N, CA, C and O atoms as a Tripos MOL2 file, in Angstrom:
@<TRIPOS>MOLECULE
protein
  276   275    69     0     0
PROTEIN
NO_CHARGES

@<TRIPOS>ATOM
      1 N           1.0210   -5.3810   -2.8520 N.3       1 MET1
      2 CA         -0.1760   -4.6040   -3.0450 C.3       1 MET1
      3 C           0.1830   -3.1380   -3.1070 C.2       1 MET1
      4 O           1.1780   -2.6950   -2.5320 O.2       1 MET1
      5 N          -0.6200   -2.4160   -3.7930 N.am      2 SER2
      6 CA         -0.3950   -0.9770   -3.8530 C.3       2 SER2
      7 C          -1.7190   -0.2440   -3.6290 C.2       2 SER2
      8 O          -2.8070   -0.7610   -3.8830 O.2       2 SER2
      9 N          -1.5700    0.9380   -3.1580 N.am      3 ALA3
     10 CA         -2.7170    1.8340   -2.9650 C.3       3 ALA3
     11 C          -2.2200    3.2640   -3.0870 C.2       3 ALA3
     12 O          -1.0770    3.5560   -2.7370 O.2       3 ALA3
     13 N          -3.0560    4.1480   -3.5730 N.am      4 PRO4
     14 CA         -2.6280    5.5460   -3.6690 C.3       4 PRO4
     15 C          -2.2420    6.1060   -2.3100 C.2       4 PRO4
     16 O          -2.7490    5.6750   -1.2750 O.2       4 PRO4
     17 N          -1.3400    7.0690   -2.3330 N.am      5 VAL5
     18 CA         -0.8600    7.6710   -1.0830 C.3       5 VAL5
     19 C          -2.0050    8.2090   -0.2510 C.2       5 VAL5
     20 O          -1.9860    8.0860    0.9740 O.2       5 VAL5
     21 N          -3.0070    8.8050   -0.8930 N.am      6 ASP6
     22 CA         -4.1210    9.3610   -0.1030 C.3       6 ASP6
     23 C          -4.8660    8.2640    0.6540 C.2       6 ASP6
     24 O          -5.4060    8.5240    1.7290 O.2       6 ASP6
     25 N          -4.9070    7.0500    0.1200 N.am      7 CYS7
     26 CA         -5.5210    5.9290    0.8450 C.3       7 CYS7
     27 C          -4.6630    5.5600    2.0460 C.2       7 CYS7
     28 O          -5.1810    5.2740    3.1260 O.2       7 CYS7
     29 N          -3.3400    5.5700    1.8490 N.am      8 SER8
     30 CA         -2.4400    5.2520    2.9540 C.3       8 SER8
     31 C          -2.5590    6.2860    4.0660 C.2       8 SER8
     32 O          -2.5880    5.9530    5.2510 O.2       8 SER8
     33 N          -2.6290    7.5660    3.6460 N.am      9 TYR9
     34 CA         -2.8130    8.6240    4.6270 C.3       9 TYR9
     35 C          -4.1220    8.4400    5.3950 C.2       9 TYR9
     36 O          -4.1520    8.5460    6.6210 O.2       9 TYR9
     37 N          -5.1980    8.1650    4.6640 N.am     10 ALA10
     38 CA         -6.4950    8.0180    5.3030 C.3      10 ALA10
     39 C          -6.4540    6.9060    6.3280 C.2      10 ALA10
     40 O          -7.0110    7.0460    7.4160 O.2      10 ALA10
     41 N          -5.8050    5.8050    5.9980 N.am     11 GLY11
     42 CA         -5.7100    4.6960    6.9520 C.3      11 GLY11
     43 C          -4.9110    5.0540    8.1870 C.2      11 GLY11
     44 O          -5.2780    4.6870    9.3040 O.2      11 GLY11
     45 N          -3.8060    5.7800    7.9810 N.am     12 SER12
     46 CA         -2.9870    6.1230    9.1440 C.3      12 SER12
     47 C          -3.6690    7.1850   10.0070 C.2      12 SER12
     48 O          -3.4440    7.2350   11.2160 O.2      12 SER12
     49 N          -4.4820    8.0160    9.4090 N.am     13 MET13
     50 CA         -5.1630    9.0600   10.1750 C.3      13 MET13
     51 C          -6.3410    8.4860   10.9610 C.2      13 MET13
     52 O          -6.6910    9.0080   12.0200 O.2      13 MET13
     53 N          -6.9520    7.4210   10.4530 N.am     14 ARG14
     54 CA         -8.1170    6.8360   11.1270 C.3      14 ARG14
     55 C          -7.7320    5.9090   12.2760 C.2      14 ARG14
     56 O          -8.4680    5.7970   13.2560 O.2      14 ARG14
     57 N          -6.5980    5.2550   12.1610 N.am     15 GLY15
     58 CA         -6.2330    4.2320   13.1350 C.3      15 GLY15
     59 C          -6.0710    4.7740   14.5340 C.2      15 GLY15
     60 O          -5.1250    5.5140   14.8020 O.2      15 GLY15
     61 N          -6.9770    4.4200   15.4390 N.am     16 PRO16
     62 CA         -6.9020    4.9470   16.8090 C.3      16 PRO16
     63 C          -5.7670    4.3550   17.6310 C.2      16 PRO16
     64 O          -5.3150    4.9770   18.5930 O.2      16 PRO16
     65 N          -5.3000    3.1710   17.2710 N.am     17 ARG17
     66 CA         -4.2770    2.4870   18.0820 C.3      17 ARG17
     67 C          -2.8720    2.7360   17.5760 C.2      17 ARG17
     68 O          -1.9040    2.2600   18.1680 O.2      17 ARG17
     69 N          -2.7500    3.4730   16.4900 N.am     18 ASN18
     70 CA         -1.4330    3.6990   15.9230 C.3      18 ASN18
     71 C          -1.2390    5.2030   15.7150 C.2      18 ASN18
     72 O          -1.9680    5.8360   14.9500 O.2      18 ASN18
     73 N          -0.2680    5.7480   16.3930 N.am     19 ASP19
     74 CA         -0.0120    7.1950   16.2850 C.3      19 ASP19
     75 C           0.8580    7.5450   15.0630 C.2      19 ASP19
     76 O           0.9760    8.7190   14.7130 O.2      19 ASP19
     77 N           1.4660    6.5410   14.4140 N.am     20 TYR20
     78 CA          2.3460    6.8220   13.2910 C.3      20 TYR20
     79 C           1.5980    7.4540   12.1300 C.2      20 TYR20
     80 O           0.5060    7.0130   11.7710 O.2      20 TYR20
     81 N           2.1860    8.4840   11.5460 N.am     21 GLY21
     82 CA          1.6140    9.1460   10.3930 C.3      21 GLY21
     83 C           0.6960   10.3090   10.7260 C.2      21 GLY21
     84 O           0.0690   10.8910    9.8410 O.2      21 GLY21
     85 N           0.6220   10.6360   11.9880 N.am     22 LYS22
     86 CA         -0.3010   11.6990   12.3760 C.3      22 LYS22
     87 C           0.3820   13.0750   12.4400 C.2      22 LYS22
     88 O          -0.3010   14.0990   12.4670 O.2      22 LYS22
     89 N           1.7260   13.1060   12.4640 N.am     23 THR23
     90 CA          2.4330   14.3850   12.4830 C.3      23 THR23
     91 C           2.8680   14.7480   11.0550 C.2      23 THR23
     92 O           2.9780   13.8870   10.1820 O.2      23 THR23
     93 N           3.1070   16.0250   10.8530 N.am     24 ALA24
     94 CA          3.5500   16.5000    9.5310 C.3      24 ALA24
     95 C           4.8820   15.8380    9.1500 C.2      24 ALA24
     96 O           5.0890   15.4870    7.9880 O.2      24 ALA24
     97 N           5.7730   15.6690   10.1140 N.am     25 GLU25
     98 CA          7.0680   15.0630    9.8380 C.3      25 GLU25
     99 C           6.9050   13.6100    9.4030 C.2      25 GLU25
    100 O           7.5640   13.1650    8.4630 O.2      25 GLU25
    101 N           6.0370   12.8780   10.0760 N.am     26 GLU26
    102 CA          5.8360   11.4800    9.7040 C.3      26 GLU26
    103 C           5.1430   11.3560    8.3410 C.2      26 GLU26
    104 O           5.4470   10.4390    7.5790 O.2      26 GLU26
    105 N           4.2370   12.2490    8.0360 N.am     27 ARG27
    106 CA          3.5890   12.2280    6.7210 C.3      27 ARG27
    107 C           4.6090   12.5340    5.6270 C.2      27 ARG27
    108 O           4.5660   11.9430    4.5490 O.2      27 ARG27
    109 N           5.5170   13.4520    5.9070 N.am     28 ALA28
    110 CA          6.5860   13.7660    4.9450 C.3      28 ALA28
    111 C           7.4900   12.5460    4.7300 C.2      28 ALA28
    112 O           7.9180   12.2780    3.6070 O.2      28 ALA28
    113 N           7.7730   11.8230    5.7910 N.am     29 LEU29
    114 CA          8.5870   10.6210    5.6930 C.3      29 LEU29
    115 C           7.8650    9.5570    4.8570 C.2      29 LEU29
    116 O           8.4980    8.8600    4.0640 O.2      29 LEU29
    117 N           6.5620    9.4320    5.0270 N.am     30 ILE30
    118 CA          5.7910    8.4910    4.2230 C.3      30 ILE30
    119 C           5.9190    8.8440    2.7390 C.2      30 ILE30
    120 O           6.1610    7.9670    1.9100 O.2      30 ILE30
    121 N           5.7580   10.1100    2.4100 N.am     31 LEU31
    122 CA          5.8990   10.5450    1.0150 C.3      31 LEU31
    123 C           7.2910   10.2680    0.4780 C.2      31 LEU31
    124 O           7.4520    9.8720   -0.6770 O.2      31 LEU31
    125 N           8.2930   10.4770    1.3150 N.am     32 SER32
    126 CA          9.6720   10.2040    0.9160 C.3      32 SER32
    127 C           9.8560    8.7230    0.6300 C.2      32 SER32
    128 O          10.4870    8.3500   -0.3590 O.2      32 SER32
    129 N           9.3070    7.8770    1.4950 N.am     33 HIS33
    130 CA          9.4180    6.4370    1.2870 C.3      33 HIS33
    131 C           8.7220    6.0090    0.0010 C.2      33 HIS33
    132 O           9.2440    5.1860   -0.7520 O.2      33 HIS33
    133 N           7.5600    6.5630   -0.2430 N.am     34 VAL34
    134 CA          6.8250    6.2280   -1.4710 C.3      34 VAL34
    135 C           7.6580    6.6280   -2.6880 C.2      34 VAL34
    136 O           7.7720    5.8600   -3.6430 O.2      34 VAL34
    137 N           8.2250    7.8010   -2.6550 N.am     35 ALA35
    138 CA          8.9880    8.2960   -3.8030 C.3      35 ALA35
    139 C          10.2880    7.5120   -4.0280 C.2      35 ALA35
    140 O          10.6930    7.2890   -5.1690 O.2      35 ALA35
    141 N          10.9280    7.1040   -2.9500 N.am     36 GLU36
    142 CA         12.2400    6.4520   -3.0650 C.3      36 GLU36
    143 C          12.1720    4.9320   -3.1070 C.2      36 GLU36
    144 O          12.9040    4.3020   -3.8710 O.2      36 GLU36
    145 N          11.3160    4.3430   -2.3090 N.am     37 VAL37
    146 CA         11.3000    2.8850   -2.1560 C.3      37 VAL37
    147 C          10.3360    2.1980   -3.1060 C.2      37 VAL37
    148 O          10.6380    1.1320   -3.6420 O.2      37 VAL37
    149 N           9.1840    2.8020   -3.3140 N.am     38 GLU38
    150 CA          8.1780    2.1470   -4.1610 C.3      38 GLU38
    151 C           8.6960    1.8090   -5.5690 C.2      38 GLU38
    152 O           8.4210    0.7130   -6.0570 O.2      38 GLU38
    153 N           9.4370    2.7070   -6.2390 N.am     39 PRO39
    154 CA          9.9630    2.3410   -7.5660 C.3      39 PRO39
    155 C          10.8880    1.1200   -7.5240 C.2      39 PRO39
    156 O          10.8930    0.3120   -8.4530 O.2      39 PRO39
    157 N          11.6600    0.9870   -6.4610 N.am     40 LEU40
    158 CA         12.5390   -0.1670   -6.3280 C.3      40 LEU40
    159 C          11.7320   -1.4620   -6.1620 C.2      40 LEU40
    160 O          12.0740   -2.5000   -6.7290 O.2      40 LEU40
    161 N          10.6750   -1.3770   -5.3850 N.am     41 LEU41
    162 CA          9.8210   -2.5470   -5.1900 C.3      41 LEU41
    163 C           9.1070   -2.9260   -6.4930 C.2      41 LEU41
    164 O           9.0280   -4.1020   -6.8500 O.2      41 LEU41
    165 N           8.5970   -1.9290   -7.1840 N.am     42 ARG42
    166 CA          7.9040   -2.2030   -8.4620 C.3      42 ARG42
    167 C           8.8460   -2.8260   -9.4910 C.2      42 ARG42
    168 O           8.4360   -3.6860  -10.2710 O.2      42 ARG42
    169 N          10.0900   -2.3990   -9.4920 N.am     43 ALA43
    170 CA         11.0510   -2.8920  -10.4810 C.3      43 ALA43
    171 C          11.3550   -4.3790  -10.3010 C.2      43 ALA43
    172 O          11.7340   -5.0480  -11.2630 O.2      43 ALA43
    173 N          11.1970   -4.8970   -9.1030 N.am     44 THR44
    174 CA         11.5540   -6.2900   -8.8490 C.3      44 THR44
    175 C          10.3650   -7.1780   -8.4990 C.2      44 THR44
    176 O          10.5430   -8.3740   -8.2690 O.2      44 THR44
    177 N           9.1840   -6.6330   -8.4530 N.am     45 CYS45
    178 CA          8.0420   -7.4430   -8.0670 C.3      45 CYS45
    179 C           7.5870   -8.3390   -9.2090 C.2      45 CYS45
    180 O           7.7970   -8.0090  -10.3760 O.2      45 CYS45
    181 N           6.9800   -9.4460   -8.8930 N.am     46 THR46
    182 CA          6.4530  -10.3500   -9.9090 C.3      46 THR46
    183 C           4.9480  -10.1520  -10.1040 C.2      46 THR46
    184 O           4.4010  -10.5290  -11.1400 O.2      46 THR46
    185 N           4.2900   -9.5700   -9.1250 N.am     47 HIS47
    186 CA          2.8620   -9.3020   -9.1900 C.3      47 HIS47
    187 C           2.5760   -7.9820   -8.4980 C.2      47 HIS47
    188 O           3.2710   -7.5950   -7.5580 O.2      47 HIS47
    189 N           1.5560   -7.3010   -8.9670 N.am     48 GLU48
    190 CA          1.0980   -6.1190   -8.2470 C.3      48 GLU48
    191 C          -0.4160   -6.1320   -8.2090 C.2      48 GLU48
    192 O          -1.0800   -6.3110   -9.2300 O.2      48 GLU48
    193 N          -0.9400   -5.9420   -7.0350 N.am     49 ILE49
    194 CA         -2.3920   -5.9340   -6.8420 C.3      49 ILE49
    195 C          -2.7860   -4.5360   -6.3650 C.2      49 ILE49
    196 O          -2.2250   -4.0050   -5.4070 O.2      49 ILE49
    197 N          -3.7500   -3.9650   -7.0490 N.am     50 ASP50
    198 CA         -4.2770   -2.6670   -6.6650 C.3      50 ASP50
    199 C          -5.2670   -2.8690   -5.5140 C.2      50 ASP50
    200 O          -6.3490   -3.4250   -5.7020 O.2      50 ASP50
    201 N          -4.8890   -2.4180   -4.3480 N.am     51 ALA51
    202 CA         -5.6910   -2.6490   -3.1480 C.3      51 ALA51
    203 C          -6.9100   -1.7490   -3.0430 C.2      51 ALA51
    204 O          -7.6490   -1.8190   -2.0620 O.2      51 ALA51
    205 N          -7.1280   -0.8980   -4.0520 N.am     52 THR52
    206 CA         -8.3460   -0.0830   -4.0400 C.3      52 THR52
    207 C          -9.5250   -0.8200   -4.6890 C.2      52 THR52
    208 O         -10.6530   -0.3270   -4.6820 O.2      52 THR52
    209 N          -9.2560   -1.9900   -5.2400 N.am     53 GLN53
    210 CA        -10.3180   -2.8090   -5.8520 C.3      53 GLN53
    211 C         -11.2100   -3.3910   -4.7510 C.2      53 GLN53
    212 O         -10.8360   -3.3950   -3.5780 O.2      53 GLN53
    213 N         -12.3820   -3.8780   -5.1360 N.am     54 PRO54
    214 CA        -13.2160   -4.5640   -4.1430 C.3      54 PRO54
    215 C         -12.4590   -5.7460   -3.5210 C.2      54 PRO54
    216 O         -11.6700   -6.4060   -4.1970 O.2      54 PRO54
    217 N         -12.6970   -6.0020   -2.2670 N.am     55 LEU55
    218 CA        -11.9920   -7.0330   -1.5340 C.3      55 LEU55
    219 C         -12.0450   -8.3950   -2.2250 C.2      55 LEU55
    220 O         -11.0380   -9.1010   -2.2820 O.2      55 LEU55
    221 N         -13.2260   -8.7700   -2.7550 N.am     56 ASP56
    222 CA        -13.3440  -10.0490   -3.4440 C.3      56 ASP56
    223 C         -12.3700  -10.1500   -4.6170 C.2      56 ASP56
    224 O         -11.8090  -11.2190   -4.8580 O.2      56 ASP56
    225 N         -12.1630   -9.0620   -5.3440 N.am     57 ASP57
    226 CA        -11.2260   -9.0580   -6.4740 C.3      57 ASP57
    227 C          -9.7910   -9.2200   -5.9930 C.2      57 ASP57
    228 O          -9.0070   -9.9550   -6.5940 O.2      57 ASP57
    229 N          -9.4530   -8.5400   -4.9210 N.am     58 VAL58
    230 CA         -8.1000   -8.6370   -4.3690 C.3      58 VAL58
    231 C          -7.8320  -10.0740   -3.9240 C.2      58 VAL58
    232 O          -6.7810  -10.6380   -4.2290 O.2      58 VAL58
    233 N          -8.7770  -10.6560   -3.2100 N.am     59 VAL59
    234 CA         -8.6180  -12.0390   -2.7370 C.3      59 VAL59
    235 C          -8.4840  -12.9990   -3.9070 C.2      59 VAL59
    236 O          -7.6410  -13.8960   -3.8830 O.2      59 VAL59
    237 N          -9.3060  -12.8150   -4.9270 N.am     60 ALA60
    238 CA         -9.2400  -13.6900   -6.1140 C.3      60 ALA60
    239 C          -7.8480  -13.6170   -6.7600 C.2      60 ALA60
    240 O          -7.3030  -14.6400   -7.1750 O.2      60 ALA60
    241 N          -7.2850  -12.4340   -6.8430 N.am     61 GLN61
    242 CA         -5.9470  -12.2950   -7.4190 C.3      61 GLN61
    243 C          -4.9020  -12.9540   -6.5480 C.2      61 GLN61
    244 O          -3.9720  -13.5760   -7.0630 O.2      61 GLN61
    245 N          -5.0370  -12.8320   -5.2360 N.am     62 LEU62
    246 CA         -4.0980  -13.5080   -4.3370 C.3      62 LEU62
    247 C          -4.1690  -15.0180   -4.4810 C.2      62 LEU62
    248 O          -3.1430  -15.6980   -4.4580 O.2      62 LEU62
    249 N          -5.3740  -15.5410   -4.6280 N.am     63 VAL63
    250 CA         -5.5610  -16.9940   -4.8190 C.3      63 VAL63
    251 C          -4.9040  -17.4290   -6.1350 C.2      63 VAL63
    252 O          -4.2300  -18.4580   -6.1830 O.2      63 VAL63
    253 N          -5.0990  -16.6570   -7.1840 N.am     64 GLU64
    254 CA         -4.4690  -16.9840   -8.4740 C.3      64 GLU64
    255 C          -2.9470  -17.0160   -8.3580 C.2      64 GLU64
    256 O          -2.2950  -17.9090   -8.9000 O.2      64 GLU64
    257 N          -2.3970  -16.0570   -7.6630 N.am     65 ILE65
    258 CA         -0.9350  -16.0220   -7.4730 C.3      65 ILE65
    259 C          -0.4810  -17.2470   -6.6750 C.2      65 ILE65
    260 O           0.5170  -17.8810   -7.0160 O.2      65 ILE65
    261 N          -1.2110  -17.5720   -5.6230 N.am     66 ALA66
    262 CA         -0.8410  -18.7130   -4.7830 C.3      66 ALA66
    263 C          -0.9120  -20.0280   -5.5700 C.2      66 ALA66
    264 O          -0.1270  -20.9430   -5.3220 O.2      66 ALA66
    265 N          -1.8400  -20.1200   -6.5020 N.am     67 ARG67
    266 CA         -2.0010  -21.3340   -7.3100 C.3      67 ARG67
    267 C          -1.0270  -21.3730   -8.4810 C.2      67 ARG67
    268 O          -0.9330  -22.3790   -9.1840 O.2      67 ARG67
    269 N          -0.3070  -20.2800   -8.6880 N.am     68 GLY68
    270 CA          0.6270  -20.2210   -9.7950 C.3      68 GLY68
    271 C          -0.0130  -19.9390  -11.1330 C.2      68 GLY68
    272 O           0.5590  -20.2460  -12.1790 O.2      68 GLY68
    273 N          -1.1900  -19.3590  -11.1080 N.am     69 GLU69
    274 CA         -1.9230  -19.0690  -12.3420 C.3      69 GLU69
    275 C          -1.4880  -17.7510  -12.9460 C.2      69 GLU69
    276 O          -2.0030  -17.3510  -13.9900 O.2      69 GLU69
@<TRIPOS>BOND
     1     1     2 1
     2     2     3 1
     3     3     4 2
     4     3     5 am
     5     5     6 1
     6     6     7 1
     7     7     8 2
     8     7     9 am
     9     9    10 1
    10    10    11 1
    11    11    12 2
    12    11    13 am
    13    13    14 1
    14    14    15 1
    15    15    16 2
    16    15    17 am
    17    17    18 1
    18    18    19 1
    19    19    20 2
    20    19    21 am
    21    21    22 1
    22    22    23 1
    23    23    24 2
    24    23    25 am
    25    25    26 1
    26    26    27 1
    27    27    28 2
    28    27    29 am
    29    29    30 1
    30    30    31 1
    31    31    32 2
    32    31    33 am
    33    33    34 1
    34    34    35 1
    35    35    36 2
    36    35    37 am
    37    37    38 1
    38    38    39 1
    39    39    40 2
    40    39    41 am
    41    41    42 1
    42    42    43 1
    43    43    44 2
    44    43    45 am
    45    45    46 1
    46    46    47 1
    47    47    48 2
    48    47    49 am
    49    49    50 1
    50    50    51 1
    51    51    52 2
    52    51    53 am
    53    53    54 1
    54    54    55 1
    55    55    56 2
    56    55    57 am
    57    57    58 1
    58    58    59 1
    59    59    60 2
    60    59    61 am
    61    61    62 1
    62    62    63 1
    63    63    64 2
    64    63    65 am
    65    65    66 1
    66    66    67 1
    67    67    68 2
    68    67    69 am
    69    69    70 1
    70    70    71 1
    71    71    72 2
    72    71    73 am
    73    73    74 1
    74    74    75 1
    75    75    76 2
    76    75    77 am
    77    77    78 1
    78    78    79 1
    79    79    80 2
    80    79    81 am
    81    81    82 1
    82    82    83 1
    83    83    84 2
    84    83    85 am
    85    85    86 1
    86    86    87 1
    87    87    88 2
    88    87    89 am
    89    89    90 1
    90    90    91 1
    91    91    92 2
    92    91    93 am
    93    93    94 1
    94    94    95 1
    95    95    96 2
    96    95    97 am
    97    97    98 1
    98    98    99 1
    99    99   100 2
   100    99   101 am
   101   101   102 1
   102   102   103 1
   103   103   104 2
   104   103   105 am
   105   105   106 1
   106   106   107 1
   107   107   108 2
   108   107   109 am
   109   109   110 1
   110   110   111 1
   111   111   112 2
   112   111   113 am
   113   113   114 1
   114   114   115 1
   115   115   116 2
   116   115   117 am
   117   117   118 1
   118   118   119 1
   119   119   120 2
   120   119   121 am
   121   121   122 1
   122   122   123 1
   123   123   124 2
   124   123   125 am
   125   125   126 1
   126   126   127 1
   127   127   128 2
   128   127   129 am
   129   129   130 1
   130   130   131 1
   131   131   132 2
   132   131   133 am
   133   133   134 1
   134   134   135 1
   135   135   136 2
   136   135   137 am
   137   137   138 1
   138   138   139 1
   139   139   140 2
   140   139   141 am
   141   141   142 1
   142   142   143 1
   143   143   144 2
   144   143   145 am
   145   145   146 1
   146   146   147 1
   147   147   148 2
   148   147   149 am
   149   149   150 1
   150   150   151 1
   151   151   152 2
   152   151   153 am
   153   153   154 1
   154   154   155 1
   155   155   156 2
   156   155   157 am
   157   157   158 1
   158   158   159 1
   159   159   160 2
   160   159   161 am
   161   161   162 1
   162   162   163 1
   163   163   164 2
   164   163   165 am
   165   165   166 1
   166   166   167 1
   167   167   168 2
   168   167   169 am
   169   169   170 1
   170   170   171 1
   171   171   172 2
   172   171   173 am
   173   173   174 1
   174   174   175 1
   175   175   176 2
   176   175   177 am
   177   177   178 1
   178   178   179 1
   179   179   180 2
   180   179   181 am
   181   181   182 1
   182   182   183 1
   183   183   184 2
   184   183   185 am
   185   185   186 1
   186   186   187 1
   187   187   188 2
   188   187   189 am
   189   189   190 1
   190   190   191 1
   191   191   192 2
   192   191   193 am
   193   193   194 1
   194   194   195 1
   195   195   196 2
   196   195   197 am
   197   197   198 1
   198   198   199 1
   199   199   200 2
   200   199   201 am
   201   201   202 1
   202   202   203 1
   203   203   204 2
   204   203   205 am
   205   205   206 1
   206   206   207 1
   207   207   208 2
   208   207   209 am
   209   209   210 1
   210   210   211 1
   211   211   212 2
   212   211   213 am
   213   213   214 1
   214   214   215 1
   215   215   216 2
   216   215   217 am
   217   217   218 1
   218   218   219 1
   219   219   220 2
   220   219   221 am
   221   221   222 1
   222   222   223 1
   223   223   224 2
   224   223   225 am
   225   225   226 1
   226   226   227 1
   227   227   228 2
   228   227   229 am
   229   229   230 1
   230   230   231 1
   231   231   232 2
   232   231   233 am
   233   233   234 1
   234   234   235 1
   235   235   236 2
   236   235   237 am
   237   237   238 1
   238   238   239 1
   239   239   240 2
   240   239   241 am
   241   241   242 1
   242   242   243 1
   243   243   244 2
   244   243   245 am
   245   245   246 1
   246   246   247 1
   247   247   248 2
   248   247   249 am
   249   249   250 1
   250   250   251 1
   251   251   252 2
   252   251   253 am
   253   253   254 1
   254   254   255 1
   255   255   256 2
   256   255   257 am
   257   257   258 1
   258   258   259 1
   259   259   260 2
   260   259   261 am
   261   261   262 1
   262   262   263 1
   263   263   264 2
   264   263   265 am
   265   265   266 1
   266   266   267 1
   267   267   268 2
   268   267   269 am
   269   269   270 1
   270   270   271 1
   271   271   272 2
   272   271   273 am
   273   273   274 1
   274   274   275 1
   275   275   276 2
@<TRIPOS>SUBSTRUCTURE
     1 MET1         2 RESIDUE 1 A MET
     2 SER2         6 RESIDUE 1 A SER
     3 ALA3        10 RESIDUE 1 A ALA
     4 PRO4        14 RESIDUE 1 A PRO
     5 VAL5        18 RESIDUE 1 A VAL
     6 ASP6        22 RESIDUE 1 A ASP
     7 CYS7        26 RESIDUE 1 A CYS
     8 SER8        30 RESIDUE 1 A SER
     9 TYR9        34 RESIDUE 1 A TYR
    10 ALA10       38 RESIDUE 1 A ALA
    11 GLY11       42 RESIDUE 1 A GLY
    12 SER12       46 RESIDUE 1 A SER
    13 MET13       50 RESIDUE 1 A MET
    14 ARG14       54 RESIDUE 1 A ARG
    15 GLY15       58 RESIDUE 1 A GLY
    16 PRO16       62 RESIDUE 1 A PRO
    17 ARG17       66 RESIDUE 1 A ARG
    18 ASN18       70 RESIDUE 1 A ASN
    19 ASP19       74 RESIDUE 1 A ASP
    20 TYR20       78 RESIDUE 1 A TYR
    21 GLY21       82 RESIDUE 1 A GLY
    22 LYS22       86 RESIDUE 1 A LYS
    23 THR23       90 RESIDUE 1 A THR
    24 ALA24       94 RESIDUE 1 A ALA
    25 GLU25       98 RESIDUE 1 A GLU
    26 GLU26      102 RESIDUE 1 A GLU
    27 ARG27      106 RESIDUE 1 A ARG
    28 ALA28      110 RESIDUE 1 A ALA
    29 LEU29      114 RESIDUE 1 A LEU
    30 ILE30      118 RESIDUE 1 A ILE
    31 LEU31      122 RESIDUE 1 A LEU
    32 SER32      126 RESIDUE 1 A SER
    33 HIS33      130 RESIDUE 1 A HIS
    34 VAL34      134 RESIDUE 1 A VAL
    35 ALA35      138 RESIDUE 1 A ALA
    36 GLU36      142 RESIDUE 1 A GLU
    37 VAL37      146 RESIDUE 1 A VAL
    38 GLU38      150 RESIDUE 1 A GLU
    39 PRO39      154 RESIDUE 1 A PRO
    40 LEU40      158 RESIDUE 1 A LEU
    41 LEU41      162 RESIDUE 1 A LEU
    42 ARG42      166 RESIDUE 1 A ARG
    43 ALA43      170 RESIDUE 1 A ALA
    44 THR44      174 RESIDUE 1 A THR
    45 CYS45      178 RESIDUE 1 A CYS
    46 THR46      182 RESIDUE 1 A THR
    47 HIS47      186 RESIDUE 1 A HIS
    48 GLU48      190 RESIDUE 1 A GLU
    49 ILE49      194 RESIDUE 1 A ILE
    50 ASP50      198 RESIDUE 1 A ASP
    51 ALA51      202 RESIDUE 1 A ALA
    52 THR52      206 RESIDUE 1 A THR
    53 GLN53      210 RESIDUE 1 A GLN
    54 PRO54      214 RESIDUE 1 A PRO
    55 LEU55      218 RESIDUE 1 A LEU
    56 ASP56      222 RESIDUE 1 A ASP
    57 ASP57      226 RESIDUE 1 A ASP
    58 VAL58      230 RESIDUE 1 A VAL
    59 VAL59      234 RESIDUE 1 A VAL
    60 ALA60      238 RESIDUE 1 A ALA
    61 GLN61      242 RESIDUE 1 A GLN
    62 LEU62      246 RESIDUE 1 A LEU
    63 VAL63      250 RESIDUE 1 A VAL
    64 GLU64      254 RESIDUE 1 A GLU
    65 ILE65      258 RESIDUE 1 A ILE
    66 ALA66      262 RESIDUE 1 A ALA
    67 ARG67      266 RESIDUE 1 A ARG
    68 GLY68      270 RESIDUE 1 A GLY
    69 GLU69      274 RESIDUE 1 A GLU
């Protein structure tokens, strides 16, 4: 699944039980990971689901993948 970095930031900033991503250093590390690791993952993935879609659409795509469609 993928989501824009600003969505990832928003999630990490809202999570009350997880302190990760709340400091400037950790946010910089997140950006570094996105820039360096995400292209490697995209190059080898067989499916990509945009997690900003409505939940029902995301679930439907996951079901299709699971069924081999």
